[in-house]
C-alpha positions in Angstrom: 101.0 102.9 106.2 101.6 101.5 102.7 104.5 104.1 102.1 106.0 103.2 105.4 106.0 99.5 104.5 107.4 100.3 101.0 110.1 102.5 102.5 111.1 99.9 105.0 111.3 97.2 102.2 113.2 99.6 99.9 115.7 100.3 102.7 116.2 96.6 103.4 116.7 96.0 99.7 119.0 98.8 99.2 121.2 97.9 102.1 121.4 94.2 101.0 122.1 95.1 97.3 125.1 97.2 98.3 126.9 94.2 99.8 125.3 90.9 100.9 127.2 91.1 104.2 126.0 94.7 104.9 122.7 93.6 106.2 123.8 92.3 109.6 121.3 90.9 112.0 121.9 94.0 114.1 121.0 96.3 111.2 117.9 94.3 110.4 116.7 94.6 114.0 117.4 98.3 114.1 115.4 98.7 110.9 112.5 96.6 112.2 112.5 98.7 115.5 112.3 101.9 113.6 109.5 100.5 111.5 107.6 99.4 114.7 108.1 102.8 116.4 107.1 104.8 113.4 103.9 102.5 112.8 102.9 102.9 116.4 103.3 106.6 116.4 101.3 107.1 113.2 98.5 104.8 114.4 98.2 105.8 118.0 94.9 107.2 119.3 94.6 110.9 120.1 94.2 110.5 123.8 97.3 112.1 125.2 96.3 115.7 124.2 93.2 116.2 126.3 91.8 119.5 127.5 91.2 119.1 131.3 87.6 119.5 132.6 87.0 123.2 133.3 85.5 124.2 136.6 82.0 125.7 136.2 78.7 124.7 135.0 78.7 126.5 131.7 77.6 124.4 128.6 80.8 124.8 126.8 82.8 123.5 129.9 80.5 120.5 130.0 80.8 119.8 126.4 84.6 120.2 126.3 85.2 117.7 129.1 87.4 115.0 127.6 87.6 116.4 124.1 90.9 116.0 122.3 92.9 119.3 122.5 93.6 119.3 118.8 89.8 119.2 118.0 89.1 121.9 120.5 91.7 124.3 118.9 90.5 123.6 115.4 86.7 123.8 115.9 85.9 126.1 118.9 86.8 129.7 118.5 88.9 131.2 121.4 87.2 133.5 124.0 87.1 137.2 123.1 88.2 139.5 125.9 85.9 142.3 124.9 82.3 142.1 123.6 81.7 143.1 120.0 
């Protein structure tokens, strides 16, 4: 977040330093909107990538209900098709 703030301020300063008239209200608004969109994307919760609840009564299915998909892919090994 600190780097995003610094980048936004540096961009504003750079555009303003090139020519005092270069930082128009429109450009300032576009820069602000870009900052807000990026900030929201970086700070959003991981709620959109959920694994749907599986049908069945297995323990793994019950535990995996509602877990983030990224967590499941990182921490639970995939099923093996043949026994070892």
